[in-house]
N, C-alpha and C positions, 0 to 999 in steps of 0.2 A: 504494500500500500504506500509505503514511503516513496517508492519510485513513481507511482501514479501521481502522488502529490507534487513531486518535483516536475513532472510533465505538465500538470495543471498550471504551474507558474509560467510555462512557455506560451500559453494561450494569449493571443492578442485580446486584451479586454475590450468588450463592446457593451453598450448599455442594455441590449436586449437579449443577452445570453450568458449562461454560466461558463466559467472556465473549469474544465474537467480534464482529468488525466485517466487513462485506462491502460492496464497491462494484462496480457494473456500469458499464463505460464502453463507448461505441460505438467504431467503427473509427477515429474521429478522436481518441480519447482523452478525449472529453467524458463526464462523469458523466451516466448516464441513470437510475440508481436506487441506493439504498443501504439498508442495514439493519444492525441489531445484535441480538444475542441478547436475548430478552425485551422487545423494543421495544414491542409492542402485546399480547403474550400471554405469560403466565408460562412457557410451554414452547416459545416461538418461537425458531427458529434464525436467525442472521444472513443466510445465503444465501437461506433461505425468505422472509424479510422483504423482501429486495431484489428477488428475482424476483417476489414477489407484488404489487409496485407497478407492474408492467408487464402489459399485456394479453397473454393467450396468443397466440402468433403475431406478437408485435411484430416488425416487419421489421428492427429493429436487432440482435435477439438472435443471428442466425446469423453476425454479424461482431463480436460483443461479446467483451469479456474480463471475467471475474469475478475480483476481488481479494478474498481472504478471509484473515483473520489465522490461521486454523486449517484444516487439511485438512477438506474437507466430510465429514460423517458418512456412513457406509456402512450403518448399522443404526440403527433408531430405534423406541422403544416408544411415544412420544407421538403419532405420526402414521403414516398408512399408507405414506408415501414418505419415504425418506431424502433428505438434501440432494443427494447424488450423483445419485439418480434424478431429482430436480427439475431439476438442471443438464442432464442428458441429454435429458429431455423438452423442455426449453426450447431445446435445440440450441445451447447456448453452446459455441463451439469452443475457447476458451482459458481456463484457470484458473491463477491465480497465488496461491500460498500462502506464508505466512511460516514455518510449522512444522507438522510432522505431529502428529496426535492421539496423545497418550500413552495408555497402557493404564489410565488411572485409572478410567474408567467403562466403556469398551468394550475388551475384551482385545486385539482385533485389528482395528482400523479399516483398511479397505482402499479408502478413497475414491479415493486417487490411482491405485491399480492399476486399479480399475473404470473410471475416467475415461480413462486411457491405453488400456486395452483397447478402449474404445468409440471411440477416435480423437481424443479431446480432447487438446490440447497442454497439458501441465502444467509449470509452472515453480515451483521452490521458492527463495525468497529467504532462505536461511539466515542471511544477515547481519542480517536484521530479526527473527529468531526471538526474541531476548531482549526486544525491544520489544513483540512480540506476546504474549509470556508475561506481561508486567508486569500487565495487568489481571486476571490469574488467580492472583496471588500468594496470594489467600485460599484457594486449593486446594493450595498447597504445591508447585506445578509450576514 
């Protein structure tokens, strides 16, 4: 998660979006991909960026863990699929987050609930929430 927090600090801050970092690790805990918000696209999300660096059906995904500084989005206007949907399609079985998405842009993010309902193990590292919020101070969160 600390690597994801470092990546979140690389996000260009914008008034209408969170700065998020994401890291995918394989079953042995070795990083296989990473991403951050707006890394290559002004509307790109961190989880989307990390997952996009691996081929569909990569054999490491079904045993991988995705670390994200923020709860994966459950609704999105800039893309046809939310990050939650992308995680489910990729069949990532475990997601670790630092904090839940506040109601600043989406009144009721339900990414965690959708993931859990689909059988994904979700862990929240609340002790790292303040560090994950830090790159978002421009938003007042």
